[in-house]
N, C-alpha and C positions, 0 to 999 in steps of 0.2 A: 219476568216475574220479579218481586219485588217482598222480602219479610220486613216488615218494620219492627222494631227492639223497642221499647219503651218502660223505662224504669218509676216509678210512682211512690211515692213517699206523701200525702197529703196535700195534692196539687189542687185540691178546692174544683172550682169550676172550669181552668185550665183544662186540665185531662177529656173532656166531654167535646168542649171547644178542638182539641186537636185531631180524636177520633173523627170525629165529624168534616171538618178536614181535608182527613185521607179517605175517607169516600165521598168524596166530592164527586160528580157527575166527570172532571176531568181527570182526575188521580185514579178513582178506584179501578178502573179496570188492568190495570199495572200490579193491584195490591194480590199479593197467594193470603199471605197469614199476619196476623197482628199479632204480637206476644204481648204480652202486659205484666210486669212483673213487679208486682205491691208487695213493696218493704214494712207490711203489716202499717198500712197508714191506720189514723185515728178517726178520719174523718169520713167524709161521704161522699170523697170523689168518684170511689171503686162503685157504690150504687149508684151513680146516674149513667153507667156505662149499660146500653142496651143488650143485650144477649142475640149474638149474630155469630155465622159459626166461620167467621174466618176470623177472629177474635180467639185467643185462646190465652187463658189466663193463669200466672201462676202466684198460688200465694205464701210468702217465707210468713212464717210464726213470729219472726223477729225483723228488723232492718239489719239485712245485712252486707251493707253498703250496695254503693252504686256501681264498680267493678266485677264484683260477685253476680249482683244482680244482673248486670250487664252478661256478663259469661251465661248463665245462664238460659236467656233470650238468645243467644249467638248459637249455643251450643244442639238448640231446638231448629234452627233456619236451615231450611233444605233449598231454596230459592239460588237462583246464582247473585245477585246484588241485594244487599242486607243495610238499611239506613236505622240508624241509632240515633232516635228522635223524643228529644225532651218533652215532657208533657205539658210546657208551656209555649212552644211551639206551633205553627199555625200553616198551612201549607198553603199557598195559591196556585190557583190554576196554572194548570201544564207544570210544576215544579216535579213531580215524578215524569214526565213523559220526558221536558228536559233532561235532565239527568240523564233516562237512559240513554237517548238520543246523545247525546254528550261524550260517556265514558265509552260507549262501545266503538266511536270513531278514535280515541283516543286510548290505544290500549297498553301503553304503559303507566297510567294512572291507576294506583289502586286505591285511594281515600279523595272524593270530592266533596267541595264545601260550598257553599251556596250563600250571597249576600241575607245576611239577618238585617232584617229592617224592626224596632221596635216599636210599641203599639201607636208611637205618633205619627209612626209611617219612617224615620229617621232611620240613617244605618249607623249599626252596632258595631265596633269592632268585635272580630269570631277568628281573625287569627293571630299565632303567635310565633315566637321565635324561641330555636330551644332555649331552656335554662343555661347559661353560666353562672359558674360566684360571680365575675363582675358584673354580669346585667341584673342576678337580683341584688349587689351590694348598692348598683346606681337605684335601682325602684326602690330597694328601702331607706334609703338617706335621703331620696325625696330630690337626688339632683336630676329625673329625667321629667322631673313636674320643673323645678325652679331653673334651669337650664335646656329646654327640649331641641334647643337647637344645638349643643354641644356634645349632649347625652342621650342616645335613643335609650326608648322605653328595652328593660333589659327581657320582657318574656310579651307581655300583650302589646299587638302592635297598634298603638295609638297615635303614631307619628305616619300612617299612613293610611287614606281617606276610605279603602275598599272599593274604591269605584272601577276598579279594574280589574279583569284577570290575570291569575299568575301564580307561578308554583311558591308554595311555602311550607315553612316547616313542620306547621303544626294547624290544625283546623279545629275548633270548639265541638267538642262530641254533645251540644245542641241540637249538631245534626253534620253528621256523618255518613256520607253515599259511601259503600266500602263493595269491594268483590270478596264473595265469599272465600275465594282461594286467598285473601289476605290472610286468615286465620291458617291457612295447611303451609304459609310459608315461615310462620313466627309465633304459634299459637292463640292465646287470649291474653285479657287485659291479665295484669299484676293484681292479685287479690288483696297483697299485703297493702295497697293503697283500697282506703276505707271506700275516700270519696275526694276527689282533685287530684291533678295530678296522673291518674291512671291515662288518659287518653295523649297527656305528653309522653309521658314515657311508651306508651304502646308506637308513638308515630318515630319516637326517638328508633327505637327498635327495631321499626320497618325503614325507617332511611338507609340506618346501617347494614341491613339487607339489600338495598337498592332501589327500596320502593318509594316512590311518590306521591305530594299529596297536593291535591290543586286547587282552587279556591276561582269559581266562575262569578262573578260579578251581574253576570244577565241571570242567571237564575236566583232568584228569590224566596224568600220564607219571612215568618212573623216569628220573632222571638222576646219573649214580653223579661225574660231575665231576674232571675232569683225568685222566680214564681213559687218556690213550694219551700224555699228556706228563709224569706224574708222576715218570718217572727221571730225567729232564731238565730237573728246578727252575730251573737259574740260566740256561740258554739261555731255555726259555719266560717269563723275565723279561725277559731282554733284547730278544727278540719284541716285549713288552706293551710297554716303555717305547719301543721303536723305531715300533711302530705309531701310540705314543700322541703322539708329537711330530709325524709325519707328518699325524695329523689336523689338529694343533694347526696345523701349516704350513697346510695345504688348510684349514682351514673361519675360522682367527683373522683378526686384523689381526696388525698388527705389534707390538705393543705386548702381546699376549696371547698368541703365539708368543713373546715375548722371556720371558714371566713361564714360562711353562711351561717351557722349555728352562733358567731358570736356576734352577727347582727341580728339576728332575728330577737336574742334575747335581751343585747344589750343596747340596742341603737332604734331598731325601730319602734317599740312602745313610745318611745319618744317623738320621734318623727312622727310620725303616724297622730300623736297627740297635739301636735303644733300644728300638722296640716288642717284636723279639723276644727280646733280653734280659732286661727285664721281665715274656715271659709265658712264660718259662722255654724258650724255644725254638732257645738259641744254637745248637745243632749246626746249623740251618740259616742261619746265620750267611756259612758259603762258597758255598752256591749263590745268596747274596746278590752276594756280590761278585763271584764268578765272571757275575751277570750285568751288573753294573757294569762289571768289568773288560773283558768284548765289548763294550758300549757305547762307552765310551773310548776304543776299539782297544788299551789299554794290553797285553791279552793278545789274542794270535791267535787267529781263533776256529779250534780244532781241534775243536769240538764240530760236529757236522754233522746237518742231517737228512734225508739222504739213505736 
């Protein structure tokens, strides 16, 4: 049996579609409980969910962040398998059956990921390398975009078509099918990460203990991407950059962290600006500078995730 953990924050219609896909004919027989942790949503996403004995809702009075909310759900799970699922994700027929069938045959795999398709049916990159100071430098300076044949992306594996199954460093938190025993090995998500990089940190700690993550291209799901944060892009950028700095401080040595800090504050704002200009996305400049103003503290954070 499987317990599903979904963290919701203003996901609109996505959450209802996600729940419907879980309770589809081919998936519902594998479900024990769906834990929905709502981080004080202000929209009608939770009101659309119909009452069901297999759904348990945890109502947070404030936005506790993704990592902490995930842990709230993980700690309630009792099934041998746990699926962490974003609300803007939908399962396809036999997704859960295929996950169980595969992972039960592969005892060395702790976390299983699947091929994620966007709403157009195209494959979305969903696997990443463990970040390094050099890798972050490559991405932040734009070298991985300007000369991809020379410089591989430092984190997200956009240089790989995701059409074949393989072991990977890290799987996107939008769909992480895990053995419950993984938490007994290493604990839960690091709650110092409000959102972003918590699953990277989790996967890295697991890897250091000998655990493995596997991407199965034959199992599929739909992931809209940015479904719950598309309206706060500047704030999302701020949270991403802040978590990246937290990750670097936790896992890199002094010089590695210094490189990431310098690149983040003094190089990346300009490389991102140049990229937006040359790609014709000038309208996104406002969100870019909102994110960096929040990061530097120049602009007080009047945006809120509550």
